[in-house]
N, C-alpha and C positions, 0 to 999 in steps of 0.2 A: 320656904321653900322646906320641904321634906326630905329626909334623908334618901338613897335611892334603894329600893329594894332588890332584891337579890334578881327575880327577871331582869331589872332593867341593867345589873349589872352584867348578867347573861351576851345581855344583846351589845354592852359597850367593850366585852370580848369577841364578839361575831362578827364587829367590824372593825375589828385590828387587821390590817393587810399581812397575808405569808409573807414569810420572808423577810419579814422587819425585823432589826436586833436592835430593843431598846434596851438598853444598861446591861447589853452583855445579855440580857435574855430574850430569846428569841417568841416573837407571839404567839407563832407557833405553837410550841410550846404551852402556851397558856392556853391557846386555844384545843389543843387537843387532850388539855392537862385533866385529872380526875375533877370529881364535885367536890373532893378538902381542898384543895389548888384553888380550887375559885374561892372555894368558902373562906378559907382561908385567909386572901388578897381580899375579896369585899370585907372579913370584920375588920382588918388593916383599914381599911378606905372608911369603914363606917367610925372605928372609934377615934377616926380621924375627923370627921365631920361632925362630931359630938362633944369633941372638946375644943371643936373651933379652931384648931389648930394643925398645923400643917409643919409635919417631921424636917428637917433643916434642908435635908438632902433631897425631898419634893420640890425644894425651892429651886434649884440647882437648873440649870438647862443647858445645852449647845448653841451657837448661835452660828450657823452655818452661811457663808454669801451665797448667793443665787445669783446668775447671769441673766439679765432681763431683757437686753436690745444693747446694736448699736457698740460703739468703742470699749471693749474689754479692759482698756487702762484706765476708764473715767469710773471712779467709784459709785456715781450717782446714777450707774445702770445695772445696779448690783440692790439686791433686797435682801434681809435676813430671813433666816427659817431656823424655827428655832427649834431645835431637837428634843424636846422636853423625856423627864420622867416617865415609865412605864405605866408606875401609880398614879402620876397628876394627868397622866391620858385615859385612862379609865374612871377616876376621881369627876373628870370634866363630863367626860361624853354619860357615864352615866347617871350622871345629876341631872342635865339637860335636857334627857330622853322625857316625851311624852311633850 
């Protein structure tokens, strides 16, 4: 699979939900950011892709239990959702475009 293009990366940025805070970085900051900000993030993602290795901090996420149904005291009525790093979110979204 080829690395993501700048266009695919921009599409992934536009898909970020407004008012989300990912790793203490507001998604809106990235969305409304300058070409330089987007370019630097894309370079970091592309570099990781070309090296075929993820920085350790990209591998971390926070798992939050989300209530599904029925008795809230029963742990089987919850599912986990992963709050991943902003870079991973953009990496996976831009690489899966098209």
